[in-house]
N, CA, C and O atoms as CSV, one atom per row, in Angstrom:
chain,resi,resn,atom,element,x,y,z
A,1,MET,N,N,137.371,25.722,-13.483
A,1,MET,CA,C,138.778,24.948,-13.573
A,1,MET,C,C,139.138,26.181,-13.376
A,1,MET,O,O,138.654,27.252,-13.742
A,2,LEU,N,N,140.466,25.769,-12.467
A,2,LEU,CA,C,141.616,26.822,-12.117
A,2,LEU,C,C,142.889,26.195,-12.519
A,2,LEU,O,O,143.249,25.023,-12.624
A,3,GLY,N,N,143.639,27.697,-12.773
A,3,GLY,CA,C,144.741,27.739,-13.651
A,3,GLY,C,C,145.954,26.945,-12.887
A,3,GLY,O,O,145.768,26.847,-11.674
A,4,ALA,N,N,147.227,26.330,-13.410
A,4,ALA,CA,C,147.896,25.756,-12.942
A,4,ALA,C,C,149.411,26.130,-13.771
A,4,ALA,O,O,149.467,26.546,-14.928
A,5,SER,N,N,150.369,25.920,-13.043
A,5,SER,CA,C,151.764,26.145,-13.226
A,5,SER,C,C,152.352,24.579,-13.522
A,5,SER,O,O,152.627,23.799,-12.611
A,6,VAL,N,N,152.488,24.281,-14.895
A,6,VAL,CA,C,153.264,23.121,-14.965
A,6,VAL,C,C,154.558,22.929,-15.245
A,6,VAL,O,O,155.051,23.441,-16.250
A,7,ARG,N,N,155.391,22.050,-14.269
A,7,ARG,CA,C,156.755,21.925,-14.968
A,7,ARG,C,C,157.170,20.558,-14.704
A,7,ARG,O,O,156.622,19.875,-13.838
A,8,LEU,N,N,158.303,20.067,-15.563
A,8,LEU,CA,C,158.406,18.593,-15.695
A,8,LEU,C,C,160.396,18.925,-15.165
A,8,LEU,O,O,161.127,19.706,-15.775
A,9,ARG,N,N,160.785,18.161,-14.049
A,9,ARG,CA,C,161.960,18.457,-13.984
A,9,ARG,C,C,162.133,16.426,-12.969
A,9,ARG,O,O,161.580,15.806,-12.060
A,10,ASP,N,N,163.362,16.223,-14.066
A,10,ASP,CA,C,164.001,14.987,-14.140
A,10,ASP,C,C,162.706,13.876,-13.996
A,10,ASP,O,O,162.611,12.937,-13.206
A,11,GLY,N,N,161.887,14.262,-14.894
A,11,GLY,CA,C,160.994,13.294,-15.051
A,11,GLY,C,C,159.790,13.184,-14.169
A,11,GLY,O,O,158.917,12.323,-14.275
A,12,VAL,N,N,159.842,14.220,-13.221
A,12,VAL,CA,C,158.860,14.393,-12.448
A,12,VAL,C,C,157.720,15.361,-12.549
A,12,VAL,O,O,158.066,16.542,-12.514
A,13,LEU,N,N,156.418,15.120,-12.667
A,13,LEU,CA,C,155.869,16.401,-13.057
A,13,LEU,C,C,154.978,16.867,-11.565
A,13,LEU,O,O,154.452,16.156,-10.709
A,14,THR,N,N,155.085,18.470,-11.702
A,14,THR,CA,C,154.526,19.112,-10.757
A,14,THR,C,C,153.488,20.149,-11.577
A,14,THR,O,O,153.818,20.927,-12.472
A,15,ALA,N,N,152.306,19.968,-11.090
A,15,ALA,CA,C,151.214,21.039,-11.106
A,15,ALA,C,C,150.791,22.066,-9.911
A,15,ALA,O,O,150.156,21.564,-8.984
A,16,THR,N,N,151.003,23.067,-9.868
A,16,THR,CA,C,151.107,23.816,-8.849
A,16,THR,C,C,149.519,25.015,-9.337
A,16,THR,O,O,148.987,25.069,-10.446
A,17,ASP,N,N,149.184,25.701,-8.255
A,17,ASP,CA,C,148.229,26.870,-8.407
A,17,ASP,C,C,149.011,28.154,-8.695
A,17,ASP,O,O,148.365,29.200,-8.752
A,18,GLY,N,N,150.488,28.186,-8.904
A,18,GLY,CA,C,151.234,29.117,-8.831
A,18,GLY,C,C,152.328,28.906,-9.188
A,18,GLY,O,O,152.471,27.828,-9.766
A,19,PRO,N,N,153.434,29.687,-9.047
A,19,PRO,CA,C,153.365,31.074,-9.305
A,19,PRO,C,C,153.244,31.308,-10.852
A,19,PRO,O,O,153.849,30.571,-11.631
A,20,PHE,N,N,152.329,32.509,-11.357
A,20,PHE,CA,C,151.878,32.521,-12.779
A,20,PHE,C,C,153.227,33.772,-12.993
A,20,PHE,O,O,154.048,34.192,-12.179
A,21,ALA,N,N,153.035,34.056,-14.234
A,21,ALA,CA,C,153.911,35.034,-14.766
A,21,ALA,C,C,153.579,36.081,-14.837
A,21,ALA,O,O,152.516,36.303,-15.416
A,22,ASP,N,N,154.319,37.136,-14.296
A,22,ASP,CA,C,153.994,38.476,-14.137
A,22,ASP,C,C,153.254,39.415,-15.383
A,22,ASP,O,O,153.695,39.045,-16.471
A,23,ALA,N,N,152.511,40.238,-15.481
A,23,ALA,CA,C,152.305,41.078,-16.920
A,23,ALA,C,C,153.456,41.530,-17.918
A,23,ALA,O,O,153.450,41.569,-19.149
A,24,LYS,N,N,154.796,41.978,-16.675
A,24,LYS,CA,C,155.650,42.435,-17.457
A,24,LYS,C,C,156.470,41.198,-17.793
A,24,LYS,O,O,157.566,41.575,-18.210
A,25,GLU,N,N,156.392,40.087,-17.781
A,25,GLU,CA,C,157.161,38.929,-18.395
A,25,GLU,C,C,156.701,39.068,-20.007
A,25,GLU,O,O,155.724,39.631,-20.501
A,26,HIS,N,N,157.438,38.571,-20.415
A,26,HIS,CA,C,157.303,38.101,-21.693
A,26,HIS,C,C,156.537,36.922,-22.396
A,26,HIS,O,O,157.290,35.950,-22.465
A,27,MET,N,N,155.365,36.682,-22.914
A,27,MET,CA,C,154.701,35.618,-23.155
A,27,MET,C,C,154.751,35.302,-24.640
A,27,MET,O,O,154.221,35.979,-25.521
A,28,ALA,N,N,155.593,33.967,-24.838
A,28,ALA,CA,C,156.201,33.290,-26.147
A,28,ALA,C,C,154.955,33.399,-26.892
A,28,ALA,O,O,154.962,33.959,-27.989
A,29,GLY,N,N,153.905,32.925,-26.407
A,29,GLY,CA,C,152.764,32.176,-27.433
A,29,GLY,C,C,151.857,31.429,-26.790
A,29,GLY,O,O,152.133,30.990,-25.673
A,30,PHE,N,N,150.678,31.174,-27.366
A,30,PHE,CA,C,149.417,30.595,-26.428
A,30,PHE,C,C,149.076,29.514,-27.230
A,30,PHE,O,O,149.357,29.590,-28.426
A,31,PHE,N,N,148.397,28.301,-26.704
A,31,PHE,CA,C,147.636,27.003,-27.790
A,31,PHE,C,C,146.354,27.321,-26.961
A,31,PHE,O,O,146.357,27.938,-25.896
A,32,ILE,N,N,145.257,26.815,-27.595
A,32,ILE,CA,C,143.939,26.371,-27.232
A,32,ILE,C,C,144.093,25.343,-27.369
A,32,ILE,O,O,144.746,24.975,-28.345
A,33,VAL,N,N,143.470,24.245,-26.298
A,33,VAL,CA,C,143.452,23.066,-26.152
A,33,VAL,C,C,141.914,22.667,-25.413
A,33,VAL,O,O,141.662,22.758,-24.211
A,34,ASP,N,N,140.917,22.170,-26.584
A,34,ASP,CA,C,139.605,21.862,-25.932
A,34,ASP,C,C,139.910,20.566,-25.531
A,34,ASP,O,O,140.348,19.769,-26.361
A,35,CYS,N,N,139.653,20.089,-23.794
A,35,CYS,CA,C,139.589,19.060,-23.262
A,35,CYS,C,C,138.487,19.081,-21.850
A,35,CYS,O,O,138.070,20.157,-21.421
A,36,GLU,N,N,138.201,18.113,-21.388
A,36,GLU,CA,C,137.189,17.661,-20.658
A,36,GLU,C,C,137.581,18.132,-19.040
A,36,GLU,O,O,136.803,18.449,-18.140
A,37,SER,N,N,139.031,18.056,-19.024
A,37,SER,CA,C,139.510,18.395,-17.287
A,37,SER,C,C,140.574,19.142,-17.449
A,37,SER,O,O,141.073,19.464,-18.528
A,38,ARG,N,N,141.019,19.492,-16.140
A,38,ARG,CA,C,141.762,20.017,-15.861
A,38,ARG,C,C,142.835,19.176,-15.862
A,38,ARG,O,O,143.830,19.690,-16.374
A,39,GLU,N,N,142.994,17.954,-15.428
A,39,GLU,CA,C,144.073,17.119,-15.391
A,39,GLU,C,C,144.365,16.672,-16.612
A,39,GLU,O,O,145.476,16.146,-16.679
A,40,ARG,N,N,143.514,16.710,-17.978
A,40,ARG,CA,C,143.902,16.231,-19.113
A,40,ARG,C,C,144.620,17.757,-19.655
A,40,ARG,O,O,145.461,17.632,-20.546
A,41,ALA,N,N,144.393,18.859,-19.271
A,41,ALA,CA,C,144.969,19.932,-19.757
A,41,ALA,C,C,146.218,19.961,-19.618
A,41,ALA,O,O,147.069,20.247,-20.460
A,42,ILE,N,N,146.394,19.529,-18.063
A,42,ILE,CA,C,147.944,19.639,-17.533
A,42,ILE,C,C,148.591,18.219,-18.554
A,42,ILE,O,O,149.226,18.526,-19.562
A,43,GLU,N,N,148.471,17.334,-18.361
A,43,GLU,CA,C,148.723,16.257,-19.131
A,43,GLU,C,C,149.550,16.791,-20.447
A,43,GLU,O,O,150.770,16.659,-20.537
A,44,ILE,N,N,148.861,17.317,-21.306
A,44,ILE,CA,C,149.079,18.093,-22.351
A,44,ILE,C,C,150.140,19.144,-22.209
A,44,ILE,O,O,151.084,19.266,-22.989
A,45,ALA,N,N,149.910,19.915,-21.127
A,45,ALA,CA,C,151.287,20.947,-21.138
A,45,ALA,C,C,152.584,20.094,-20.881
A,45,ALA,O,O,153.656,20.366,-21.422
A,46,SER,N,N,152.416,19.114,-20.073
A,46,SER,CA,C,153.631,18.498,-19.565
A,46,SER,C,C,154.453,18.128,-20.744
A,46,SER,O,O,155.681,18.079,-20.680
A,47,ARG,N,N,153.626,17.810,-22.065
A,47,ARG,CA,C,154.519,17.153,-23.358
A,47,ARG,C,C,155.264,18.686,-24.084
A,47,ARG,O,O,156.192,18.490,-24.869
A,48,PHE,N,N,154.947,19.803,-23.875
A,48,PHE,CA,C,155.713,20.763,-24.160
A,48,PHE,C,C,156.833,20.844,-23.738
A,48,PHE,O,O,156.882,20.689,-22.518
A,49,PRO,N,N,158.200,21.103,-24.434
A,49,PRO,CA,C,159.427,21.704,-24.198
A,49,PRO,C,C,159.396,22.554,-23.320
A,49,PRO,O,O,160.271,22.340,-22.480
A,50,ASP,N,N,158.674,23.601,-23.075
A,50,ASP,CA,C,158.837,24.565,-21.798
A,50,ASP,C,C,158.738,24.095,-20.808
A,50,ASP,O,O,159.457,24.538,-19.912
A,51,ALA,N,N,157.815,22.993,-20.511
A,51,ALA,CA,C,157.806,22.163,-19.214
A,51,ALA,C,C,158.878,21.967,-18.811
A,51,ALA,O,O,158.930,21.901,-17.583
A,52,ARG,N,N,160.034,21.808,-19.464
A,52,ARG,CA,C,161.447,21.254,-18.856
A,52,ARG,C,C,162.414,22.494,-18.843
A,52,ARG,O,O,163.385,22.734,-18.124
A,53,ASN,N,N,161.891,23.138,-19.774
A,53,ASN,CA,C,162.927,24.516,-19.283
A,53,ASN,C,C,162.626,25.364,-18.512
A,53,ASN,O,O,163.558,25.956,-17.967
A,54,GLY,N,N,161.193,25.761,-18.159
A,54,GLY,CA,C,160.835,26.727,-17.719
A,54,GLY,C,C,159.598,26.396,-17.400
A,54,GLY,O,O,159.590,25.526,-16.529
A,55,GLY,N,N,158.440,26.766,-17.782
A,55,GLY,CA,C,157.081,26.245,-17.191
A,55,GLY,C,C,156.167,26.945,-18.435
A,55,GLY,O,O,156.350,27.790,-19.311
A,56,VAL,N,N,154.981,25.999,-17.932
A,56,VAL,CA,C,153.598,25.950,-19.053
A,56,VAL,C,C,152.352,26.494,-18.100
A,56,VAL,O,O,151.658,25.782,-17.374
A,57,GLU,N,N,152.256,27.721,-18.252
A,57,GLU,CA,C,150.753,28.144,-17.908
A,57,GLU,C,C,149.473,27.570,-18.157
A,57,GLU,O,O,149.363,27.568,-19.383
A,58,VAL,N,N,148.356,27.037,-17.601
A,58,VAL,CA,C,147.277,26.233,-18.008
A,58,VAL,C,C,146.059,27.257,-17.411
A,58,VAL,O,O,145.883,27.467,-16.210
A,59,ARG,N,N,145.506,27.663,-18.170
A,59,ARG,CA,C,144.588,28.775,-17.843
A,59,ARG,C,C,143.091,28.455,-18.444
A,59,ARG,O,O,143.228,28.196,-19.640
A,60,PRO,N,N,141.855,28.388,-18.088
A,60,PRO,CA,C,140.850,28.456,-18.685
A,60,PRO,C,C,140.391,29.240,-19.120
A,60,PRO,O,O,140.542,30.384,-18.690
A,61,VAL,N,N,139.486,28.890,-20.366
A,61,VAL,CA,C,139.007,30.064,-21.316
A,61,VAL,C,C,137.799,30.007,-20.972
A,61,VAL,O,O,137.514,28.872,-20.589
A,62,MET,N,N,136.664,30.962,-20.920
A,62,MET,CA,C,135.315,31.409,-20.647
A,62,MET,C,C,134.490,31.111,-21.834
A,62,MET,O,O,134.629,31.978,-22.696
A,63,ASP,N,N,133.728,30.224,-22.136
A,63,ASP,CA,C,132.746,30.049,-23.274
A,63,ASP,C,C,131.737,30.972,-23.148
A,63,ASP,O,O,131.167,31.229,-22.087
A,64,LEU,N,N,131.485,31.519,-24.309
A,64,LEU,CA,C,130.691,32.529,-24.448
A,64,LEU,C,C,129.718,32.304,-25.511
A,64,LEU,O,O,128.926,33.187,-25.840
A,65,SER,N,N,129.747,31.212,-26.034
A,65,SER,CA,C,128.989,30.920,-27.353
A,65,SER,C,C,127.661,30.687,-26.967
A,65,SER,O,O,126.951,30.227,-27.862
A,66,GLY,N,N,126.964,30.939,-25.534
A,66,GLY,CA,C,125.609,30.704,-25.304
A,66,GLY,C,C,124.850,31.969,-24.817
A,66,GLY,O,O,123.666,32.020,-24.484
A,67,MET,N,N,125.791,33.019,-24.838
A,67,MET,CA,C,125.256,34.595,-24.357
A,67,MET,C,C,124.899,35.361,-25.521
A,67,MET,O,O,125.472,35.373,-26.611
A,68,GLU,N,N,123.866,36.007,-25.147
A,68,GLU,CA,C,123.306,37.109,-26.283
A,68,GLU,C,C,123.934,38.437,-26.315
A,68,GLU,O,O,124.202,38.836,-25.181
A,69,TYR,N,N,124.179,39.064,-27.049
A,69,TYR,CA,C,124.920,40.594,-26.642
A,69,TYR,C,C,124.087,41.518,-27.042
A,69,TYR,O,O,124.360,42.708,-26.879
């Protein structure tokens, strides 16, 4: 799954492959959402108020549960 930048403007949802926030920009927080597809993650992200005012980044999380250390 690739990351996406999600924005909702005037009721129109856009999900693009960037631009993403620079490391120097402030991240207000994050949510981990377990879902089956990128499309479902984008749908959930579009409901966040930040999608209307700024943007929400959707990023995959690596599953390391099956790895041995």
